[in-house]
C-alpha positions in Angstrom: 17.6 -39.0 56.5 15.1 -36.8 55.0 11.6 -37.8 56.0 9.2 -37.3 53.1 5.9 -35.9 54.3 2.4 -35.6 52.9 3.0 -31.8 52.8 6.4 -32.0 51.0 4.8 -34.2 48.3 1.8 -32.1 48.0 3.9 -28.9 47.6 6.0 -30.6 45.1 3.1 -31.6 43.0 1.6 -28.1 43.2 4.9 -26.7 41.9 5.2 -28.9 39.2 1.5 -28.5 38.1 2.0 -24.6 38.2 5.3 -25.0 36.1 3.4 -27.2 33.6 0.5 -24.9 33.5 2.6 -21.8 32.9 4.5 -23.6 30.1 1.3 -24.6 28.5 -0.2 -21.2 28.8 2.8 -19.7 27.1 2.8 -22.3 24.4 -0.7 -21.5 23.6 -0.1 -17.7 23.7 2.8 -18.2 21.2 0.8 -20.2 18.7 -2.1 -17.9 18.9 0.2 -14.9 18.1 1.7 -17.0 15.2 -1.6 -17.7 13.9 -3.0 -14.1 14.2 0.2 -13.1 12.4 -0.3 -15.6 9.5 -4.0 -14.4 9.3 -3.0 -10.7 9.0 -0.4 -11.5 6.3 -2.6 -13.6 4.5 -5.5 -11.0 4.5 -3.0 -8.4 3.5 -1.9 -10.4 0.6 -5.5 -11.1 -0.3 -6.2 -7.4 -0.2 -3.3 -6.3 -2.4 -3.9 -9.1 -4.9 -7.3 -7.8 -5.2 -6.0 -4.3 -6.0 -3.3 -5.6 -8.1 -5.8 -7.6 -10.3 -7.8 -4.6 -10.9 -4.6 -3.2 -12.9 -5.1 -6.2 -15.3 -8.6 -5.7 -15.9 -9.6 -4.6 -19.6 -11.4 -1.4 -18.1 -8.1 -0.5 -16.3 -6.0 -1.2 -19.4 -8.4 1.0 -21.5 -8.2 3.7 -19.0 -4.5 3.6 -19.0 -4.3 3.9 -22.9 -6.4 6.9 -22.6 -4.5 8.4 -19.5 -1.4 8.5 -21.9 -2.9 11.0 -24.1 -3.9 13.3 -21.2 -1.7 16.4 -20.6 -2.9 18.8 -17.6 -0.7 21.3 -15.7 -3.3 23.5 -14.2 -6.9 23.5 -12.5 -8.2 25.0 -15.8 -6.8 21.8 -17.7 -8.6 19.8 -15.1 -11.8 21.7 -15.7 -11.5 21.0 -19.4 -10.9 17.5 -18.9 -14.2 17.2 -17.0 -15.8 18.0 -20.3 -14.5 14.8 -22.0 -16.3 11.9 -20.2 -13.9 9.1 -21.7 -10.9 11.1 -20.7 -12.2 12.1 -17.1 -13.2 8.4 -16.4 -9.7 7.4 -17.4 -8.0 9.9 -15.2 -10.3 9.5 -12.2 -9.9 5.7 -12.5 -6.2 6.0 -11.8 -6.4 9.0 -9.3 -8.8 7.4 -7.1 -7.3 3.9 -7.3 -3.7 5.6 -6.1 -5.6 7.6 -3.5 -7.1 4.3 -1.9 -3.8 2.5 -2.2 -2.2 5.5 -0.5 -4.9 5.2 2.4 -4.3 1.7 2.8 -0.4 2.2 3.0 -0.9 5.1 5.5 -3.0 2.9 7.8 -0.6 0.0 7.5 -2.9 -2.5 5.7 -0.5 -2.7 2.6 3.3 -2.6 3.2 5.0 0.1 0.9 7.6 -2.5 0.0 5.1 -4.6 -1.8 3.7 -1.5 -3.7 7.2 -0.8 -4.7 7.8 -4.1 -6.2 4.8 -4.2 -7.9 3.5 -0.7 -9.3 5.9 1.8 -8.3 6.7 2.8 -11.8 3.2 3.6 -12.5 2.7 5.6 -9.4 5.6 7.6 -9.8 4.7 8.1 -13.5 1.2 9.5 -12.5 2.5 11.6 -9.8 5.2 13.2 -11.7 2.8 13.6 -14.9 0.1 15.5 -12.9 1.8 17.0 -9.7 1.5 20.6 -11.1 -2.1 20.2 -12.1 -2.9 18.6 -8.7 -1.1 21.4 -6.8 -2.8 23.9 -8.7 -6.3 22.5 -8.2 -5.5 22.4 -4.3 -4.6 26.0 -4.5 -7.5 27.2 -6.8 -10.1 25.1 -5.3 -8.9 25.6 -1.8 -9.1 21.9 -1.3 -5.8 20.9 0.4 -6.8 17.2 0.4 -7.2 16.9 -3.1 -5.3 13.6 -3.8 -3.2 14.0 -0.8 -3.0 10.2 -0.3 -1.4 10.0 -3.9 1.1 12.5 -2.9 1.7 10.6 0.4 2.1 7.3 -1.5 4.7 8.8 -3.9 6.4 10.3 -1.0 6.7 6.9 0.8 7.9 5.3 -2.4 10.6 7.9 -3.0 11.8 7.2 0.7 11.7 3.5 0.2 13.6 4.1 -2.9 16.5 6.0 -1.0 16.6 3.5 1.7 16.6 0.4 -0.8 18.4 1.6 -4.1 18.4 -2.2 -5.0 14.7 -2.0 -5.8 15.5 0.5 -8.7 12.3 2.2 -8.3 12.2 4.6 -11.5 9.6 6.5 -13.7 9.4 4.7 -16.9 8.4 7.8 -18.8 5.9 6.1 -21.2 2.7 8.2 -20.7 1.8 10.1 -23.8 4.5 9.3 -26.2 4.4 5.4 -26.1 7.6 3.8 -24.7 10.8 6.1 -24.6 14.3 5.2 -24.0 16.0 6.9 -21.2 18.8 9.3 -22.4 
């Protein structure tokens, strides 16, 4: 028969205690990771909703209405735009807004999937409407970073569009002439 000694009991208790401690530690760590992920997701959602709420503000809607009328293809057109305060404010409102979203996407603070679901049409319309002018401003002003984050954002949206055709990212073609039917 096996004789149970004090040393065996102590060793068994120590082993069981160590196993319980490890299990408890792993459980706590897993819960902390889940809580951190939930906190991050909540903060990202709050950040994006704050950005998205700006789009429904009266100032943003008025800027959009003005933006529809603006046609620019060159740095000279941009220079002329800066002489009209209302038009410049409208254009700059959208340009800097999309530039900011581009930075947030680049830094991983806002997921391109969310941007694509909510405002992809507006971004593609803006970039396609003003791409020639932006590129000309970069060349003429020798400022290669001029709206580089808008271009980055547009490129990520197009990449996401290729990878997820079910999202149906498209350009609504409505700036300037009201709502048009695709042909």
